[in-house]
PyMOL Python script that loads the backbone (N, CA, C, O; Angstrom):
from pymol import cmd

cmd.read_pdbstr("""\
ATOM      1  N   MET A   1       0.825  -1.179   0.000  1.00  0.00           N
ATOM      2  CA  MET A   1       0.000   0.000   0.000  1.00  0.00           C
ATOM      3  C   MET A   1       0.878   1.255   0.000  1.00  0.00           C
ATOM      4  O   MET A   1       0.594   2.218  -0.712  1.00  0.00           O
ATOM      5  N   LEU A   2       1.948   1.234   0.806  1.00  0.00           N
ATOM      6  CA  LEU A   2       2.854   2.386   0.833  1.00  0.00           C
ATOM      7  C   LEU A   2       3.470   2.642  -0.532  1.00  0.00           C
ATOM      8  O   LEU A   2       3.571   3.789  -0.968  1.00  0.00           O
ATOM      9  N   GLU A   3       3.881   1.577  -1.206  1.00  0.00           N
ATOM     10  CA  GLU A   3       4.501   1.750  -2.520  1.00  0.00           C
ATOM     11  C   GLU A   3       3.502   2.322  -3.527  1.00  0.00           C
ATOM     12  O   GLU A   3       3.869   3.151  -4.360  1.00  0.00           O
ATOM     13  N   ASN A   4       2.251   1.887  -3.456  1.00  0.00           N
ATOM     14  CA  ASN A   4       1.222   2.436  -4.347  1.00  0.00           C
ATOM     15  C   ASN A   4       0.971   3.911  -4.056  1.00  0.00           C
ATOM     16  O   ASN A   4       0.854   4.712  -4.983  1.00  0.00           O
ATOM     17  N   PHE A   5       0.887   4.275  -2.789  1.00  0.00           N
ATOM     18  CA  PHE A   5       0.686   5.683  -2.435  1.00  0.00           C
ATOM     19  C   PHE A   5       1.892   6.524  -2.840  1.00  0.00           C
ATOM     20  O   PHE A   5       1.734   7.653  -3.302  1.00  0.00           O
ATOM     21  N   ALA A   6       3.096   5.978  -2.668  1.00  0.00           N
ATOM     22  CA  ALA A   6       4.307   6.702  -3.076  1.00  0.00           C
ATOM     23  C   ALA A   6       4.290   6.949  -4.581  1.00  0.00           C
ATOM     24  O   ALA A   6       4.672   8.027  -5.037  1.00  0.00           O
ATOM     25  N   TYR A   7       3.849   5.961  -5.352  1.00  0.00           N
ATOM     26  CA  TYR A   7       3.738   6.129  -6.804  1.00  0.00           C
ATOM     27  C   TYR A   7       2.761   7.254  -7.145  1.00  0.00           C
ATOM     28  O   TYR A   7       3.051   8.084  -8.006  1.00  0.00           O
ATOM     29  N   LEU A   8       1.614   7.287  -6.480  1.00  0.00           N
ATOM     30  CA  LEU A   8       0.641   8.350  -6.740  1.00  0.00           C
ATOM     31  C   LEU A   8       1.207   9.725  -6.396  1.00  0.00           C
ATOM     32  O   LEU A   8       0.975  10.691  -7.122  1.00  0.00           O
ATOM     33  N   ILE A   9       1.938   9.816  -5.309  1.00  0.00           N
ATOM     34  CA  ILE A   9       2.542  11.100  -4.935  1.00  0.00           C
ATOM     35  C   ILE A   9       3.582  11.515  -5.968  1.00  0.00           C
ATOM     36  O   ILE A   9       3.667  12.691  -6.322  1.00  0.00           O
ATOM     37  N   ARG A  10       4.379  10.555  -6.458  1.00  0.00           N
ATOM     38  CA  ARG A  10       5.384  10.878  -7.480  1.00  0.00           C
ATOM     39  C   ARG A  10       4.733  11.331  -8.780  1.00  0.00           C
ATOM     40  O   ARG A  10       5.232  12.254  -9.425  1.00  0.00           O
ATOM     41  N   THR A  11       3.638  10.706  -9.176  1.00  0.00           N
ATOM     42  CA  THR A  11       3.049  11.003 -10.484  1.00  0.00           C
ATOM     43  C   THR A  11       1.993  12.097 -10.450  1.00  0.00           C
ATOM     44  O   THR A  11       1.936  12.919 -11.364  1.00  0.00           O
ATOM     45  N   VAL A  12       1.153  12.129  -9.415  1.00  0.00           N
ATOM     46  CA  VAL A  12       0.057  13.100  -9.338  1.00  0.00           C
ATOM     47  C   VAL A  12       0.418  14.276  -8.430  1.00  0.00           C
ATOM     48  O   VAL A  12      -0.074  15.388  -8.626  1.00  0.00           O
ATOM     49  N   GLY A  13       1.272  14.032  -7.439  1.00  0.00           N
ATOM     50  CA  GLY A  13       1.662  15.078  -6.502  1.00  0.00           C
ATOM     51  C   GLY A  13       0.976  14.969  -5.157  1.00  0.00           C
ATOM     52  O   GLY A  13       1.344  15.665  -4.211  1.00  0.00           O
ATOM     53  N   HIS A  14      -0.016  14.102  -5.063  1.00  0.00           N
ATOM     54  CA  HIS A  14      -0.733  13.854  -3.816  1.00  0.00           C
ATOM     55  C   HIS A  14      -1.467  12.524  -3.958  1.00  0.00           C
ATOM     56  O   HIS A  14      -1.406  11.886  -5.009  1.00  0.00           O
ATOM     57  N   ILE A  15      -2.158  12.111  -2.906  1.00  0.00           N
ATOM     58  CA  ILE A  15      -2.946  10.880  -2.969  1.00  0.00           C
ATOM     59  C   ILE A  15      -4.393  11.272  -3.238  1.00  0.00           C
ATOM     60  O   ILE A  15      -5.075  11.768  -2.342  1.00  0.00           O
ATOM     61  N   PRO A  16      -4.873  11.055  -4.469  1.00  0.00           N
ATOM     62  CA  PRO A  16      -6.258  11.420  -4.778  1.00  0.00           C
ATOM     63  C   PRO A  16      -7.250  10.446  -4.145  1.00  0.00           C
ATOM     64  O   PRO A  16      -6.866   9.394  -3.635  1.00  0.00           O
ATOM     65  N   ASN A  17      -8.526  10.811  -4.186  1.00  0.00           N
ATOM     66  CA  ASN A  17      -9.575   9.957  -3.624  1.00  0.00           C
ATOM     67  C   ASN A  17      -9.711   8.636  -4.368  1.00  0.00           C
ATOM     68  O   ASN A  17     -10.197   7.657  -3.802  1.00  0.00           O
ATOM     69  N   GLY A  18      -9.294   8.596  -5.611  1.00  0.00           N
ATOM     70  CA  GLY A  18      -9.369   7.380  -6.406  1.00  0.00           C
ATOM     71  C   GLY A  18      -8.382   7.461  -7.553  1.00  0.00           C
ATOM     72  O   GLY A  18      -7.718   8.481  -7.739  1.00  0.00           O
ATOM     73  N   ASN A  19      -8.286   6.386  -8.321  1.00  0.00           N
ATOM     74  CA  ASN A  19      -7.320   6.346  -9.415  1.00  0.00           C
ATOM     75  C   ASN A  19      -7.929   6.712 -10.758  1.00  0.00           C
ATOM     76  O   ASN A  19      -7.402   6.314 -11.797  1.00  0.00           O
ATOM     77  N   ARG A  20      -8.989   7.435 -10.763  1.00  0.00           N
ATOM     78  CA  ARG A  20      -9.584   7.902 -12.007  1.00  0.00           C
ATOM     79  C   ARG A  20      -9.250   9.371 -12.198  1.00  0.00           C
ATOM     80  O   ARG A  20      -8.986  10.091 -11.234  1.00  0.00           O
ATOM     81  N   TYR A  21      -9.264   9.810 -13.452  1.00  0.00           N
ATOM     82  CA  TYR A  21      -8.869  11.182 -13.782  1.00  0.00           C
ATOM     83  C   TYR A  21      -9.670  12.219 -13.006  1.00  0.00           C
ATOM     84  O   TYR A  21      -9.107  13.198 -12.518  1.00  0.00           O
ATOM     85  N   TYR A  22     -10.983  12.012 -12.889  1.00  0.00           N
ATOM     86  CA  TYR A  22     -11.823  13.024 -12.249  1.00  0.00           C
ATOM     87  C   TYR A  22     -11.609  13.113 -10.739  1.00  0.00           C
ATOM     88  O   TYR A  22     -12.144  14.021 -10.103  1.00  0.00           O
ATOM     89  N   TYR A  23     -10.844  12.200 -10.150  1.00  0.00           N
ATOM     90  CA  TYR A  23     -10.519  12.285  -8.723  1.00  0.00           C
ATOM     91  C   TYR A  23      -9.257  13.103  -8.448  1.00  0.00           C
ATOM     92  O   TYR A  23      -8.946  13.365  -7.286  1.00  0.00           O
ATOM     93  N   GLU A  24      -8.524  13.513  -9.481  1.00  0.00           N
ATOM     94  CA  GLU A  24      -7.251  14.201  -9.266  1.00  0.00           C
ATOM     95  C   GLU A  24      -7.397  15.517  -8.520  1.00  0.00           C
ATOM     96  O   GLU A  24      -6.437  15.983  -7.907  1.00  0.00           O
ATOM     97  N   GLY A  25      -8.570  16.124  -8.558  1.00  0.00           N
ATOM     98  CA  GLY A  25      -8.787  17.376  -7.842  1.00  0.00           C
ATOM     99  C   GLY A  25      -9.143  17.181  -6.380  1.00  0.00           C
ATOM    100  O   GLY A  25      -9.183  18.144  -5.614  1.00  0.00           O
ATOM    101  N   ARG A  26      -9.403  15.938  -5.989  1.00  0.00           N
ATOM    102  CA  ARG A  26      -9.772  15.636  -4.601  1.00  0.00           C
ATOM    103  C   ARG A  26      -8.666  14.808  -3.964  1.00  0.00           C
ATOM    104  O   ARG A  26      -8.024  13.998  -4.634  1.00  0.00           O
ATOM    105  N   SER A  27      -8.448  15.010  -2.683  1.00  0.00           N
ATOM    106  CA  SER A  27      -7.358  14.282  -2.036  1.00  0.00           C
ATOM    107  C   SER A  27      -7.830  13.581  -0.772  1.00  0.00           C
ATOM    108  O   SER A  27      -8.821  13.956  -0.147  1.00  0.00           O
ATOM    109  N   GLN A  28      -7.076  12.548  -0.427  1.00  0.00           N
ATOM    110  CA  GLN A  28      -7.287  11.881   0.849  1.00  0.00           C
ATOM    111  C   GLN A  28      -6.647  12.728   1.943  1.00  0.00           C
ATOM    112  O   GLN A  28      -5.772  13.542   1.650  1.00  0.00           O
ATOM    113  N   PRO A  29      -7.061  12.556   3.189  1.00  0.00           N
ATOM    114  CA  PRO A  29      -6.359  13.245   4.285  1.00  0.00           C
ATOM    115  C   PRO A  29      -4.879  12.839   4.285  1.00  0.00           C
ATOM    116  O   PRO A  29      -4.537  11.760   3.802  1.00  0.00           O
ATOM    117  N   PRO A  30      -4.012  13.682   4.815  1.00  0.00           N
ATOM    118  CA  PRO A  30      -2.565  13.406   4.747  1.00  0.00           C
ATOM    119  C   PRO A  30      -2.098  12.330   5.731  1.00  0.00           C
ATOM    120  O   PRO A  30      -1.455  12.637   6.735  1.00  0.00           O
ATOM    121  N   PHE A  31      -2.419  11.088   5.441  1.00  0.00           N
ATOM    122  CA  PHE A  31      -2.038   9.978   6.310  1.00  0.00           C
ATOM    123  C   PHE A  31      -0.734   9.302   5.898  1.00  0.00           C
ATOM    124  O   PHE A  31      -0.242   8.434   6.620  1.00  0.00           O
ATOM    125  N   PHE A  32      -0.166   9.680   4.758  1.00  0.00           N
ATOM    126  CA  PHE A  32       1.028   8.987   4.263  1.00  0.00           C
ATOM    127  C   PHE A  32       2.183   9.065   5.261  1.00  0.00           C
ATOM    128  O   PHE A  32       2.872   8.071   5.489  1.00  0.00           O
ATOM    129  N   SER A  33       2.394  10.227   5.849  1.00  0.00           N
ATOM    130  CA  SER A  33       3.502  10.362   6.811  1.00  0.00           C
ATOM    131  C   SER A  33       3.272   9.486   8.038  1.00  0.00           C
ATOM    132  O   SER A  33       4.217   8.900   8.567  1.00  0.00           O
ATOM    133  N   LEU A  34       2.031   9.393   8.493  1.00  0.00           N
ATOM    134  CA  LEU A  34       1.734   8.528   9.642  1.00  0.00           C
ATOM    135  C   LEU A  34       1.951   7.057   9.297  1.00  0.00           C
ATOM    136  O   LEU A  34       2.443   6.284  10.119  1.00  0.00           O
ATOM    137  N   MET A  35       1.578   6.675   8.065  1.00  0.00           N
ATOM    138  CA  MET A  35       1.761   5.287   7.642  1.00  0.00           C
ATOM    139  C   MET A  35       3.241   4.927   7.558  1.00  0.00           C
ATOM    140  O   MET A  35       3.642   3.843   7.980  1.00  0.00           O
ATOM    141  N   THR A  36       4.055   5.835   7.013  1.00  0.00           N
ATOM    142  CA  THR A  36       5.484   5.525   6.911  1.00  0.00           C
ATOM    143  C   THR A  36       6.128   5.479   8.290  1.00  0.00           C
ATOM    144  O   THR A  36       7.039   4.685   8.527  1.00  0.00           O
ATOM    145  N   GLU A  37       5.659   6.324   9.192  1.00  0.00           N
ATOM    146  CA  GLU A  37       6.198   6.319  10.555  1.00  0.00           C
ATOM    147  C   GLU A  37       5.875   5.006  11.267  1.00  0.00           C
ATOM    148  O   GLU A  37       6.717   4.457  11.977  1.00  0.00           O
ATOM    149  N   LEU A  38       4.664   4.509  11.076  1.00  0.00           N
ATOM    150  CA  LEU A  38       4.269   3.251  11.713  1.00  0.00           C
ATOM    151  C   LEU A  38       5.097   2.067  11.210  1.00  0.00           C
ATOM    152  O   LEU A  38       5.344   1.117  11.954  1.00  0.00           O
ATOM    153  N   THR A  39       5.518   2.126   9.964  1.00  0.00           N
ATOM    154  CA  THR A  39       6.293   1.017   9.403  1.00  0.00           C
ATOM    155  C   THR A  39       7.796   1.274   9.443  1.00  0.00           C
ATOM    156  O   THR A  39       8.573   0.469   8.929  1.00  0.00           O
ATOM    157  N   SER A  40       8.213   2.382  10.045  1.00  0.00           N
ATOM    158  CA  SER A  40       9.634   2.752  10.164  1.00  0.00           C
ATOM    159  C   SER A  40      10.317   2.879   8.809  1.00  0.00           C
ATOM    160  O   SER A  40      11.489   2.526   8.676  1.00  0.00           O
ATOM    161  N   LYS A  41       9.603   3.377   7.800  1.00  0.00           N
ATOM    162  CA  LYS A  41      10.182   3.527   6.461  1.00  0.00           C
ATOM    163  C   LYS A  41      10.209   4.986   6.014  1.00  0.00           C
ATOM    164  O   LYS A  41      10.115   5.269   4.820  1.00  0.00           O
ATOM    165  N   THR A  42      10.337   5.907   6.958  1.00  0.00           N
ATOM    166  CA  THR A  42      10.316   7.324   6.586  1.00  0.00           C
ATOM    167  C   THR A  42      11.518   7.696   5.723  1.00  0.00           C
ATOM    168  O   THR A  42      11.394   8.551   4.846  1.00  0.00           O
ATOM    169  N   ASP A  43      12.677   7.078   5.947  1.00  0.00           N
ATOM    170  CA  ASP A  43      13.850   7.390   5.130  1.00  0.00           C
ATOM    171  C   ASP A  43      13.655   6.952   3.682  1.00  0.00           C
ATOM    172  O   ASP A  43      14.073   7.650   2.758  1.00  0.00           O
ATOM    173  N   LYS A  44      13.028   5.809   3.487  1.00  0.00           N
ATOM    174  CA  LYS A  44      12.822   5.285   2.134  1.00  0.00           C
ATOM    175  C   LYS A  44      11.916   6.204   1.318  1.00  0.00           C
ATOM    176  O   LYS A  44      12.114   6.347   0.112  1.00  0.00           O
ATOM    177  N   TYR A  45      10.937   6.823   1.949  1.00  0.00           N
ATOM    178  CA  TYR A  45       9.952   7.638   1.242  1.00  0.00           C
ATOM    179  C   TYR A  45      10.132   9.132   1.500  1.00  0.00           C
ATOM    180  O   TYR A  45       9.166   9.892   1.450  1.00  0.00           O
ATOM    181  N   LYS A  46      11.354   9.549   1.771  1.00  0.00           N
ATOM    182  CA  LYS A  46      11.604  10.958   2.100  1.00  0.00           C
ATOM    183  C   LYS A  46      11.175  11.903   0.970  1.00  0.00           C
ATOM    184  O   LYS A  46      10.562  12.936   1.239  1.00  0.00           O
ATOM    185  N   ASP A  47      11.482  11.572  -0.275  1.00  0.00           N
ATOM    186  CA  ASP A  47      11.099  12.436  -1.403  1.00  0.00           C
ATOM    187  C   ASP A  47       9.587  12.561  -1.527  1.00  0.00           C
ATOM    188  O   ASP A  47       9.066  13.653  -1.754  1.00  0.00           O
ATOM    189  N   GLU A  48       8.886  11.443  -1.379  1.00  0.00           N
ATOM    190  CA  GLU A  48       7.431  11.470  -1.480  1.00  0.00           C
ATOM    191  C   GLU A  48       6.807  12.226  -0.308  1.00  0.00           C
ATOM    192  O   GLU A  48       5.823  12.943  -0.485  1.00  0.00           O
ATOM    193  N   LEU A  49       7.376  12.066   0.883  1.00  0.00           N
ATOM    194  CA  LEU A  49       6.874  12.802   2.047  1.00  0.00           C
ATOM    195  C   LEU A  49       7.021  14.302   1.835  1.00  0.00           C
ATOM    196  O   LEU A  49       6.112  15.068   2.155  1.00  0.00           O
ATOM    197  N   GLU A  50       8.151  14.722   1.304  1.00  0.00           N
ATOM    198  CA  GLU A  50       8.376  16.145   1.031  1.00  0.00           C
ATOM    199  C   GLU A  50       7.415  16.656  -0.042  1.00  0.00           C
ATOM    200  O   GLU A  50       6.878  17.757   0.080  1.00  0.00           O
ATOM    201  N   LYS A  51       7.197  15.863  -1.086  1.00  0.00           N
ATOM    202  CA  LYS A  51       6.288  16.278  -2.161  1.00  0.00           C
ATOM    203  C   LYS A  51       4.854  16.396  -1.650  1.00  0.00           C
ATOM    204  O   LYS A  51       4.152  17.347  -1.994  1.00  0.00           O
ATOM    205  N   GLU A  52       4.418  15.446  -0.837  1.00  0.00           N
ATOM    206  CA  GLU A  52       3.067  15.527  -0.286  1.00  0.00           C
ATOM    207  C   GLU A  52       2.941  16.725   0.655  1.00  0.00           C
ATOM    208  O   GLU A  52       1.913  17.403   0.659  1.00  0.00           O
ATOM    209  N   TYR A  53       3.968  16.985   1.443  1.00  0.00           N
ATOM    210  CA  TYR A  53       3.957  18.148   2.340  1.00  0.00           C
ATOM    211  C   TYR A  53       3.828  19.441   1.533  1.00  0.00           C
ATOM    212  O   TYR A  53       3.057  20.326   1.903  1.00  0.00           O
ATOM    213  N   GLN A  54       4.573  19.553   0.443  1.00  0.00           N
ATOM    214  CA  GLN A  54       4.488  20.751  -0.395  1.00  0.00           C
ATOM    215  C   GLN A  54       3.095  20.901  -1.003  1.00  0.00           C
ATOM    216  O   GLN A  54       2.590  22.017  -1.125  1.00  0.00           O
ATOM    217  N   PHE A  55       2.470  19.784  -1.385  1.00  0.00           N
ATOM    218  CA  PHE A  55       1.100  19.838  -1.903  1.00  0.00           C
ATOM    219  C   PHE A  55       0.167  20.443  -0.867  1.00  0.00           C
ATOM    220  O   PHE A  55      -0.625  21.331  -1.181  1.00  0.00           O
ATOM    221  N   TRP A  56       0.262  19.962   0.369  1.00  0.00           N
ATOM    222  CA  TRP A  56      -0.636  20.458   1.411  1.00  0.00           C
ATOM    223  C   TRP A  56      -0.350  21.906   1.771  1.00  0.00           C
ATOM    224  O   TRP A  56      -1.280  22.657   2.065  1.00  0.00           O
ATOM    225  N   MET A  57       0.895  22.312   1.755  1.00  0.00           N
ATOM    226  CA  MET A  57       1.239  23.686   2.131  1.00  0.00           C
ATOM    227  C   MET A  57       0.991  24.681   0.999  1.00  0.00           C
ATOM    228  O   MET A  57       0.681  25.843   1.261  1.00  0.00           O
ATOM    229  N   ASN A  58       1.123  24.243  -0.263  1.00  0.00           N
ATOM    230  CA  ASN A  58       0.967  25.160  -1.391  1.00  0.00           C
ATOM    231  C   ASN A  58      -0.425  25.163  -1.999  1.00  0.00           C
ATOM    232  O   ASN A  58      -0.875  26.198  -2.489  1.00  0.00           O
ATOM    233  N   LYS A  59      -1.118  24.030  -1.979  1.00  0.00           N
ATOM    234  CA  LYS A  59      -2.406  23.944  -2.667  1.00  0.00           C
ATOM    235  C   LYS A  59      -3.595  23.745  -1.745  1.00  0.00           C
ATOM    236  O   LYS A  59      -4.738  23.911  -2.171  1.00  0.00           O
ATOM    237  N   ARG A  60      -3.353  23.396  -0.506  1.00  0.00           N
ATOM    238  CA  ARG A  60      -4.465  23.109   0.399  1.00  0.00           C
ATOM    239  C   ARG A  60      -4.318  23.831   1.735  1.00  0.00           C
ATOM    240  O   ARG A  60      -4.662  23.273   2.777  1.00  0.00           O
ATOM    241  N   SER A  61      -3.811  25.061   1.718  1.00  0.00           N
ATOM    242  CA  SER A  61      -3.666  25.785   2.982  1.00  0.00           C
ATOM    243  C   SER A  61      -4.308  27.160   2.881  1.00  0.00           C
ATOM    244  O   SER A  61      -4.406  27.750   1.805  1.00  0.00           O
ATOM    245  N   ILE A  62      -4.736  27.644   4.020  1.00  0.00           N
ATOM    246  CA  ILE A  62      -5.358  28.961   4.141  1.00  0.00           C
ATOM    247  C   ILE A  62      -4.634  29.703   5.255  1.00  0.00           C
ATOM    248  O   ILE A  62      -4.473  29.184   6.360  1.00  0.00           O
ATOM    249  N   LYS A  63      -4.202  30.920   4.955  1.00  0.00           N
ATOM    250  CA  LYS A  63      -3.545  31.736   5.980  1.00  0.00           C
ATOM    251  C   LYS A  63      -4.578  32.665   6.601  1.00  0.00           C
ATOM    252  O   LYS A  63      -5.257  33.411   5.897  1.00  0.00           O
ATOM    253  N   LEU A  64      -4.691  32.615   7.917  1.00  0.00           N
ATOM    254  CA  LEU A  64      -5.648  33.438   8.642  1.00  0.00           C
ATOM    255  C   LEU A  64      -5.047  34.804   8.964  1.00  0.00           C
ATOM    256  O   LEU A  64      -3.838  35.007   8.847  1.00  0.00           O
ATOM    257  N   ASP A  65      -5.903  35.729   9.368  1.00  0.00           N
ATOM    258  CA  ASP A  65      -5.463  37.089   9.669  1.00  0.00           C
ATOM    259  C   ASP A  65      -4.413  37.140  10.776  1.00  0.00           C
ATOM    260  O   ASP A  65      -3.545  38.014  10.767  1.00  0.00           O
ATOM    261  N   ASP A  66      -4.484  36.216  11.723  1.00  0.00           N
ATOM    262  CA  ASP A  66      -3.514  36.225  12.827  1.00  0.00           C
ATOM    263  C   ASP A  66      -2.188  35.545  12.460  1.00  0.00           C
ATOM    264  O   ASP A  66      -1.299  35.434  13.304  1.00  0.00           O
ATOM    265  N   GLY A  67      -2.052  35.090  11.207  1.00  0.00           N
ATOM    266  CA  GLY A  67      -0.813  34.471  10.740  1.00  0.00           C
ATOM    267  C   GLY A  67      -0.793  32.959  10.813  1.00  0.00           C
ATOM    268  O   GLY A  67       0.117  32.334  10.268  1.00  0.00           O
ATOM    269  N   SER A  68      -1.778  32.344  11.477  1.00  0.00           N
ATOM    270  CA  SER A  68      -1.799  30.887  11.537  1.00  0.00           C
ATOM    271  C   SER A  68      -2.237  30.310  10.190  1.00  0.00           C
ATOM    272  O   SER A  68      -2.909  30.965   9.393  1.00  0.00           O
ATOM    273  N   ILE A  69      -1.836  29.077   9.974  1.00  0.00           N
ATOM    274  CA  ILE A  69      -2.117  28.400   8.710  1.00  0.00           C
ATOM    275  C   ILE A  69      -2.964  27.168   8.988  1.00  0.00           C
ATOM    276  O   ILE A  69      -2.670  26.388   9.894  1.00  0.00           O
ATOM    277  N   LEU A  70      -4.018  27.005   8.197  1.00  0.00           N
ATOM    278  CA  LEU A  70      -4.869  25.820   8.280  1.00  0.00           C
ATOM    279  C   LEU A  70      -4.762  25.056   6.969  1.00  0.00           C
ATOM    280  O   LEU A  70      -4.764  25.655   5.893  1.00  0.00           O
ATOM    281  N   ASN A  71      -4.668  23.736   7.059  1.00  0.00           N
ATOM    282  CA  ASN A  71      -4.718  22.899   5.870  1.00  0.00           C
ATOM    283  C   ASN A  71      -6.118  22.325   5.756  1.00  0.00           C
ATOM    284  O   ASN A  71      -6.735  21.960   6.757  1.00  0.00           O
ATOM    285  N   ARG A  72      -6.615  22.248   4.526  1.00  0.00           N
ATOM    286  CA  ARG A  72      -7.974  21.740   4.313  1.00  0.00           C
ATOM    287  C   ARG A  72      -7.948  20.590   3.317  1.00  0.00           C
ATOM    288  O   ARG A  72      -7.113  20.547   2.413  1.00  0.00           O
ATOM    289  N   TYR A  73      -8.865  19.676   3.498  1.00  0.00           N
ATOM    290  CA  TYR A  73      -9.021  18.571   2.554  1.00  0.00           C
ATOM    291  C   TYR A  73     -10.471  18.289   2.326  1.00  0.00           C
ATOM    292  O   TYR A  73     -10.811  17.389   1.558  1.00  0.00           O
TER     293      TYR A  73
END
""", "prot")
cmd.dss("prot")
cmd.show_as("cartoon", "prot")
cmd.util.cbc("prot")
cmd.orient("prot")
């Protein structure tokens, strides 16, 4: 499952809700980092973890007036 999610992050930039074209605009909650941590494979998937993090910070975040940042999915 981790390898499949890593492939989706490499090719699409995030983990979509499904593997069909029309799902590319929708994403799953950011569980990939938690999954890699549970399996102790964070070093193996470092590039994918960084890419998913950038997706959430650049495409799925809102900056509030007080400077805090919220991620939405």
